[in-house]
SESE-508986 format. One line per field, with one value per residue (C-alpha): residue number from 1; y, z, x. Coordinates in Angstrom, 1 decimal. Layout:
BEGIN
i	NUM, ... $
north	Y, ... $
up	Z, ... $
east	X, ... $
//
This chain:
BEGIN
i	1, 2, 3, 4, 5, 6, 7, 8, 9, 10, 11, 12, 13, 14, 15, 16, 17, 18, 19, 20, 21, 22, 23, 24, 25, 26, 27, 28, 29, 30, 31, 32, 33, 34, 35, 36, 37, 38, 39, 40, 41, 42, 43, 44, 45, 46, 47, 48, 49, 50, 51, 52, 53, 54, 55, 56, 57, 58, 59, 60, 61, 62, 63, 64, 65, 66, 67, 68, 69, 70, 71, 72, 73, 74, 75, 76, 77, 78, 79, 80, 81, 82, 83, 84, 85, 86, 87, 88, 89, 90, 91, 92, 93, 94, 95, 96, 97, 98, 99, 100, 101, 102, 103, 104, 105, 106, 107, 108, 109, 110, 111, 112, 113, 114, 115, 116, 117, 118, 119, 120, 121, 122, 123, 124, 125, 126, 127, 128, 129, 130, 131, 132, 133, 134, 135, 136, 137, 138, 139, 140, 141, 142, 143, 144, 145, 146, 147, 148, 149, 150, 151, 152, 153, 154, 155, 156, 157, 158, 159, 160, 161, 162, 163, 164, 165, 166, 167, 168, 169, 170, 171, 172, 173, 174, 175, 176, 177, 178, 179, 180, 181, 182, 183, 184, 185, 186, 187, 188, 189, 190, 191, 192, 193, 194, 195, 196, 197, 198, 199, 200, 201, 202, 203, 204, 205, 206, 207, 208, 209, 210, 211, 212, 213, 214, 215, 216, 217, 218, 219, 220, 221, 222, 223, 224, 225, 226, 227, 228, 229, 230, 231, 232, 233, 234, 235, 236, 237, 238, 239, 240, 241, 242, 243, 244, 245, 246, 247, 248, 249, 250, 251, 252, 253, 254, 255, 256, 257, 258, 259, 260, 261, 262, 263, 264, 265, 266, 267, 268, 269, 270, 271, 272, 273, 274, 275, 276, 277, 278, 279, 280, 281, 282, 283, 284, 285, 286, 287, 288, 289, 290, 291, 292, 293, 294, 295, 296, 297, 298, 299, 300, 301, 302, 303, 304, 305, 306, 307, 308, 309, 310, 311, 312, 313, 314, 315, 316, 317, 318, 319, 320, 321, 322, 323, 324, 325, 326, 327, 328, 329, 330, 331, 332, 333, 334, 335, 336, 337, 338, 339, 340, 341, 342, 343, 344, 345, 346, 347, 348, 349, 350, 351, 352, 353, 354, 355, 356, 357, 358, 359, 360, 361, 362, 363, 364, 365, 366, 367, 368, 369, 370, 371, 372, 373, 374, 375, 376, 377, 378, 379, 380, 381, 382, 383, 384, 385, 386, 387, 388, 389, 390, 391, 392, 393, 394, 395, 396, 397, 398, 399, 400, 401, 402, 403, 404, 405, 406, 407, 408, 409, 410, 411, 412, 413, 414, 415, 416, 417, 418, 419, 420, 421, 422, 423, 424, 425, 426, 427, 428, 429, 430, 431, 432, 433, 434, 435, 436, 437, 438, 439, 440, 441, 442, 443, 444, 445, 446, 447, 448 $
north	58.1, 56.1, 57.9, 56.0, 58.7, 56.3, 52.8, 50.2, 47.4, 44.0, 42.6, 39.0, 36.1, 32.5, 29.7, 26.1, 23.1, 19.7, 16.6, 16.9, 13.4, 10.7, 7.0, 5.9, 5.3, 8.1, 10.6, 12.4, 15.5, 17.1, 20.5, 22.8, 26.4, 29.1, 32.4, 35.3, 38.9, 41.4, 45.2, 46.0, 47.9, 46.0, 44.0, 44.7, 48.3, 49.3, 48.0, 50.2, 53.2, 52.7, 52.2, 55.8, 57.5, 59.9, 58.5, 57.4, 56.6, 52.8, 50.4, 51.2, 48.6, 47.7, 45.4, 44.0, 42.4, 39.8, 39.1, 36.2, 37.6, 34.4, 33.4, 31.1, 34.0, 34.9, 31.6, 32.6, 36.4, 37.0, 35.5, 38.4, 40.9, 39.5, 39.5, 43.2, 44.1, 42.0, 43.7, 47.1, 46.2, 45.1, 48.4, 50.2, 48.3, 49.6, 52.1, 55.6, 55.8, 52.1, 51.6, 49.4, 48.1, 45.9, 43.2, 41.4, 37.8, 35.7, 34.0, 37.2, 39.7, 43.2, 46.3, 47.5, 50.3, 52.6, 51.3, 52.3, 49.9, 52.1, 51.7, 54.2, 55.7, 54.7, 57.6, 58.7, 59.7, 56.7, 54.3, 55.8, 55.7, 52.0, 51.3, 52.9, 51.0, 47.7, 48.4, 48.0, 44.5, 41.8, 38.1, 36.5, 34.5, 31.7, 31.2, 31.5, 32.3, 32.4, 35.6, 37.2, 36.5, 37.8, 41.1, 41.4, 40.9, 43.6, 46.1, 45.3, 45.2, 48.8, 50.0, 50.9, 49.5, 47.2, 45.0, 43.5, 41.6, 40.2, 38.6, 36.1, 35.1, 32.3, 30.2, 27.7, 25.6, 26.9, 25.5, 28.0, 27.7, 24.6, 23.6, 24.3, 28.0, 28.3, 26.5, 28.8, 31.9, 30.7, 30.0, 33.5, 35.2, 33.3, 35.5, 38.7, 39.1, 37.1, 36.1, 35.0, 32.7, 32.1, 29.7, 30.7, 28.2, 24.5, 24.4, 25.2, 22.9, 22.7, 21.7, 24.7, 27.3, 25.8, 25.5, 29.2, 30.2, 27.7, 28.9, 32.6, 32.1, 33.2, 31.7, 29.5, 29.0, 28.2, 30.6, 28.2, 30.7, 33.9, 36.0, 35.4, 37.0, 40.5, 39.5, 37.2, 39.9, 42.4, 40.1, 39.1, 42.7, 43.8, 40.9, 42.1, 45.6, 44.3, 43.2, 45.2, 43.3, 41.5, 38.8, 37.3, 34.1, 31.4, 30.8, 27.3, 26.6, 23.0, 21.7, 19.7, 16.2, 17.2, 17.2, 19.0, 16.3, 18.8, 22.2, 22.7, 25.2, 23.4, 26.2, 27.9, 25.4, 22.7, 24.0, 22.2, 24.5, 22.0, 22.4, 26.2, 26.5, 28.9, 28.6, 31.5, 30.6, 27.6, 25.0, 27.5, 27.9, 30.3, 29.2, 31.9, 32.8, 35.7, 38.9, 39.3, 41.5, 40.7, 36.9, 33.6, 30.6, 27.2, 25.3, 21.6, 21.1, 17.7, 17.5, 14.3, 14.4, 11.8, 9.9, 11.2, 8.7, 8.5, 11.6, 13.8, 17.0, 19.0, 22.0, 20.3, 23.5, 27.3, 28.9, 32.6, 35.1, 37.5, 40.1, 41.9, 44.8, 48.2, 47.4, 44.3, 41.9, 40.7, 41.8, 39.6, 39.8, 38.8, 36.3, 32.9, 29.7, 26.6, 23.0, 20.6, 16.9, 15.0, 11.2, 9.3, 5.7, 6.9, 5.1, 7.3, 10.4, 9.3, 7.8, 10.7, 12.5, 16.2, 17.2, 19.9, 17.6, 14.9, 17.3, 18.6, 15.3, 14.2, 17.4, 16.7, 13.1, 14.3, 16.6, 13.8, 11.3, 13.6, 14.3, 10.6, 9.6, 12.0, 10.9, 7.3, 8.1, 9.8, 6.8, 4.4, 2.7, 2.6, 0.5, 2.6, 5.8, 4.5, 3.6, 6.9, 9.1, 7.0, 7.6, 11.3, 11.3, 9.6, 12.1, 15.1, 14.0, 13.2, 16.5, 18.6, 19.9, 20.4, 22.4, 19.6, 17.0, 18.9, 19.0, 15.3, 14.6, 15.9, 13.3, 10.3, 8.9, 8.6, 5.3, 5.5, 8.6, 7.3, 4.0, 5.7, 3.7, 5.4, 4.8, 6.8, 8.9, 7.7, 11.3, 14.1, 17.7, 18.9, 22.1, 20.0, 17.8, 20.8, 22.6, 19.7, 19.3, 23.0, 23.4, 20.0, 21.7, 24.0, 23.1, 24.0, 25.4, 23.2, 24.7, 25.5 $
up	-166.5, -164.9, -162.3, -159.0, -157.1, -156.8, -156.7, -158.1, -156.1, -157.9, -159.6, -158.5, -160.6, -159.8, -162.4, -161.8, -163.6, -163.1, -164.6, -163.2, -164.3, -161.7, -162.0, -160.6, -157.1, -157.3, -154.4, -154.5, -156.6, -157.3, -158.7, -159.2, -158.3, -159.9, -158.1, -160.0, -159.0, -161.8, -162.2, -158.9, -160.5, -158.6, -161.2, -162.9, -163.2, -161.1, -158.0, -158.6, -159.3, -156.2, -153.9, -153.2, -153.8, -151.4, -148.2, -148.5, -152.2, -151.7, -149.5, -145.8, -144.5, -141.6, -141.6, -138.8, -139.6, -137.1, -137.2, -135.4, -133.2, -131.3, -130.6, -133.6, -136.0, -135.3, -136.7, -139.1, -138.5, -142.1, -141.3, -138.9, -141.3, -144.2, -142.0, -141.2, -144.9, -145.9, -143.4, -144.5, -148.1, -147.0, -145.3, -148.4, -150.5, -148.3, -149.9, -148.4, -145.7, -144.7, -141.0, -139.9, -137.1, -136.6, -133.9, -132.7, -131.7, -129.1, -126.1, -125.7, -128.3, -128.4, -130.4, -132.4, -134.3, -133.7, -130.1, -127.4, -128.8, -131.8, -135.6, -137.8, -140.9, -143.9, -145.6, -146.4, -142.8, -141.1, -143.5, -142.7, -139.0, -139.3, -141.2, -138.5, -135.8, -137.7, -137.7, -133.9, -134.0, -132.6, -131.9, -128.5, -126.6, -127.4, -129.7, -128.6, -131.7, -130.0, -128.1, -131.4, -133.0, -130.0, -130.1, -133.8, -133.2, -130.5, -132.8, -135.8, -134.0, -132.8, -136.5, -138.1, -141.5, -144.2, -144.7, -141.8, -142.7, -141.0, -142.1, -139.8, -140.3, -138.2, -138.4, -135.6, -133.8, -131.4, -128.4, -125.6, -125.2, -125.1, -128.5, -127.0, -126.6, -130.4, -131.2, -128.9, -130.4, -133.9, -132.8, -131.3, -134.4, -137.1, -139.0, -137.5, -139.9, -142.6, -142.2, -144.6, -142.9, -143.9, -142.7, -143.3, -143.3, -142.5, -138.7, -138.5, -138.4, -141.7, -140.0, -137.7, -140.4, -142.7, -139.9, -139.2, -142.8, -143.1, -140.0, -141.0, -144.7, -145.9, -147.8, -146.5, -148.0, -147.4, -148.0, -147.6, -148.4, -146.2, -149.1, -150.8, -148.1, -149.5, -152.9, -151.2, -148.7, -151.5, -153.6, -150.6, -149.6, -153.1, -153.2, -149.9, -151.1, -154.1, -151.8, -152.2, -150.4, -147.0, -145.3, -148.4, -147.7, -149.9, -148.8, -149.6, -149.5, -149.8, -149.9, -147.2, -147.0, -148.6, -146.7, -147.5, -147.7, -148.1, -149.3, -150.2, -152.1, -154.9, -156.7, -156.4, -153.5, -151.7, -148.5, -146.5, -145.6, -144.5, -140.7, -140.9, -141.8, -139.8, -140.0, -141.8, -142.0, -142.7, -144.6, -145.4, -144.2, -144.9, -145.6, -145.2, -148.3, -146.9, -148.7, -152.5, -155.2, -158.9, -158.9, -159.4, -157.2, -157.6, -155.0, -154.9, -153.4, -152.8, -151.8, -150.9, -152.0, -151.6, -154.8, -156.6, -159.3, -163.1, -165.0, -161.9, -161.5, -158.4, -157.3, -155.2, -154.0, -154.5, -154.3, -153.6, -152.2, -149.3, -147.3, -144.1, -144.6, -142.9, -140.9, -139.3, -141.8, -145.1, -148.7, -151.8, -154.5, -158.0, -159.2, -157.4, -159.1, -159.2, -158.7, -160.3, -160.0, -162.8, -162.6, -165.8, -167.1, -169.7, -168.6, -170.7, -169.2, -165.6, -165.6, -167.3, -165.0, -165.4, -166.5, -163.8, -161.0, -162.2, -162.4, -158.9, -157.3, -158.7, -157.3, -153.8, -154.1, -155.2, -152.1, -149.8, -151.5, -151.0, -147.3, -146.6, -148.6, -146.8, -143.4, -144.2, -145.4, -142.0, -140.1, -142.1, -144.1, -147.4, -149.3, -148.2, -149.0, -152.4, -153.2, -152.1, -153.7, -156.9, -157.0, -156.5, -159.5, -161.6, -160.7, -161.1, -164.7, -165.5, -164.1, -165.8, -162.5, -163.7, -160.6, -158.2, -160.5, -160.3, -156.5, -156.4, -158.6, -155.9, -153.4, -155.7, -158.8, -161.4, -163.4, -165.1, -164.4, -166.2, -164.2, -161.0, -160.7, -158.5, -156.2, -153.0, -153.2, -150.7, -149.7, -149.8, -148.9, -146.0, -147.9, -150.8, -148.6, -146.7, -150.0, -151.3, -148.2, -147.8, -151.5, -151.8, -151.8, -154.7, -157.7, -161.4, -162.9, -165.2, -168.6, -168.7 $
east	-59.8, -62.6, -64.7, -64.9, -66.8, -69.8, -68.4, -70.7, -72.3, -72.0, -75.0, -75.6, -76.9, -77.8, -77.5, -78.5, -77.0, -78.5, -80.1, -83.6, -84.7, -85.0, -86.0, -89.3, -87.9, -85.3, -85.1, -81.7, -81.5, -78.1, -77.4, -74.5, -75.4, -73.1, -73.2, -71.7, -71.2, -70.4, -70.1, -68.6, -65.7, -63.1, -61.2, -57.9, -56.9, -59.8, -58.0, -55.0, -57.2, -59.2, -56.2, -55.5, -58.9, -60.6, -62.0, -65.6, -65.4, -65.1, -67.1, -66.4, -63.9, -61.7, -58.7, -56.6, -53.2, -52.0, -48.3, -46.7, -43.9, -43.1, -39.5, -39.4, -39.9, -36.2, -35.0, -33.7, -33.7, -34.7, -38.2, -39.1, -37.7, -39.7, -42.8, -42.3, -41.8, -44.9, -47.1, -45.9, -46.7, -50.2, -50.7, -49.5, -52.2, -55.0, -57.4, -57.4, -60.1, -60.0, -59.6, -56.8, -54.7, -51.6, -51.5, -48.3, -49.2, -47.2, -48.7, -50.6, -51.9, -50.5, -51.6, -48.7, -50.4, -52.3, -52.8, -55.4, -58.0, -58.4, -58.2, -56.3, -57.6, -55.5, -53.7, -50.2, -49.4, -50.8, -49.2, -45.8, -46.5, -47.5, -44.3, -42.2, -44.0, -43.4, -39.7, -39.7, -41.3, -39.0, -39.5, -39.9, -42.6, -45.0, -48.0, -51.7, -53.6, -57.0, -55.9, -54.9, -58.3, -60.2, -58.3, -58.9, -62.6, -62.7, -60.9, -63.0, -66.3, -65.7, -65.8, -69.1, -68.1, -69.5, -66.5, -64.4, -61.3, -58.3, -55.0, -53.2, -49.5, -47.9, -44.8, -45.5, -48.1, -50.6, -48.7, -49.4, -53.2, -55.5, -56.9, -60.3, -59.4, -58.7, -61.9, -63.9, -62.3, -63.1, -66.7, -66.9, -65.5, -67.4, -69.7, -68.1, -65.2, -63.4, -59.8, -57.0, -54.4, -50.9, -48.2, -44.6, -41.8, -42.6, -43.0, -46.7, -49.7, -51.6, -54.9, -54.7, -54.2, -56.8, -59.3, -58.9, -59.5, -62.4, -64.2, -63.7, -64.5, -61.0, -58.2, -55.3, -51.9, -48.3, -45.4, -42.5, -39.8, -40.2, -38.9, -42.3, -44.3, -44.4, -45.8, -48.3, -49.5, -49.8, -52.0, -54.0, -54.7, -55.6, -58.2, -59.6, -59.8, -61.9, -64.7, -67.9, -70.6, -70.3, -72.3, -73.9, -75.8, -77.2, -80.9, -82.2, -85.9, -87.2, -90.8, -92.5, -91.0, -87.7, -84.4, -81.1, -78.4, -75.5, -74.4, -70.8, -68.7, -66.8, -65.1, -62.6, -62.1, -64.0, -65.6, -68.2, -71.2, -73.8, -73.2, -73.3, -77.0, -79.1, -82.9, -84.5, -88.2, -90.5, -88.4, -85.7, -82.1, -79.2, -75.6, -72.9, -70.9, -68.8, -67.7, -67.9, -66.3, -66.4, -66.1, -67.9, -68.2, -69.8, -71.8, -73.0, -76.5, -78.1, -81.7, -83.6, -87.3, -90.0, -90.6, -93.7, -94.4, -93.7, -94.6, -94.7, -92.7, -91.9, -89.7, -87.0, -85.4, -85.4, -82.0, -81.7, -79.1, -79.7, -77.8, -78.6, -81.0, -80.9, -84.1, -82.6, -84.1, -82.7, -83.0, -82.6, -79.9, -80.8, -83.3, -83.6, -82.6, -84.8, -83.9, -86.4, -87.2, -89.0, -89.7, -89.3, -89.0, -86.6, -83.5, -81.1, -82.6, -82.6, -79.1, -77.3, -74.9, -74.8, -71.3, -71.0, -72.2, -69.8, -66.8, -67.3, -68.1, -64.7, -63.0, -64.3, -63.1, -59.7, -59.3, -60.4, -58.0, -55.0, -55.8, -56.3, -53.2, -50.9, -52.3, -51.7, -48.2, -47.5, -48.7, -46.6, -49.3, -47.4, -50.0, -52.9, -51.1, -50.1, -53.6, -55.1, -52.5, -52.7, -56.4, -55.6, -53.2, -55.9, -58.6, -56.3, -55.5, -59.1, -60.4, -57.7, -56.4, -52.8, -51.7, -52.7, -51.1, -47.8, -47.9, -48.7, -45.7, -43.4, -44.8, -45.1, -43.5, -46.2, -46.0, -49.4, -51.5, -54.6, -54.6, -53.5, -50.4, -47.8, -44.8, -44.3, -41.1, -38.5, -37.7, -40.2, -39.5, -41.5, -42.5, -43.7, -45.9, -47.4, -48.1, -50.0, -52.0, -52.8, -53.8, -55.6, -59.1, -58.3, -60.4, -60.6, -63.8, -65.8, -66.6, -70.3 $
//
């Protein structure tokens, strides 16, 4: 049996994929940066083996589970029952020694377990106590998600742990607090913990749930049928328990005269990071990447450099990874990657599009086309919606994104996928439309 007495910390690597050649007057340099963490011992059977090990043998962690208990959760009654069962399953998936709490969310936030502003220590006894406490949950009241997040932040900030994670489940819209309150809560919580957000049923607002996950560097998804909550919560918690390193940041250094046009995650989903930059030194900035286990993600970086003349070469950017250090500073992870710019009059070299860059540029366009198409459909612009969703079908096929293609086929009738010729379906299930919108940013990896 594997020995987990000293869990491994993942080893990080940075790989850069680009076409470094620019025409004489070229200035925009694109690169796909692949960040990979390996050797953390958190994949496959290791997750199961780690789940009930002795306290202290895994990375220190704290988890808060926020359960919507508003009145709508009782329609139908099975929804509340499924939420209780799913939350109990998530608690069961916690590693021994992980600190945790359960919060009931309505128009106020209430501690369900353990109470008193404390976190419990996961073990056989506390798991059973939490399960019993969950049985007493009932539905009633409104929805003010900002209050839930602020309570989760207070509970998590009290724990001296490496990993802080939350799960938020809602079935409705954030109707009982001003929109500015939720925005302020997200701003206050950003960088303090990660949060996975789930919408159950079809009466919640996709933009609210995805905004929560985006701001707090977690995942968002729909669970249209409440009976699927337990399986989803179990998978979600197992993934959270696989995280080994928190607060990883991508540090981008650029030379004098260069400007960063954008930084965005492009796999496993599209996530804009440009506006999250914090300055970290002369001509350097950090972009938050959240918590990591054994995994790989891709990022698209575009830098604008001043043209330097034919035959010249320059370092357009240096990409490195950093995490907070014990002394209040930062320490690096792995070897930095280099983004280069070379000016040439070789037309074939300067006009070639790197396959990785082309693939992810298409993926970002796909996500945008879906969002725009669905919005146009809701406003009654049939021609505009048909054009955008037709382009989405065309892109999904060209990029090999089969999952997205299947979701699109529930919203449009595909006449010619290659040409992007579609007809809007006369009747579309609300769950199908919400699933497409929620998962529109998911991408497929390009083969390196």
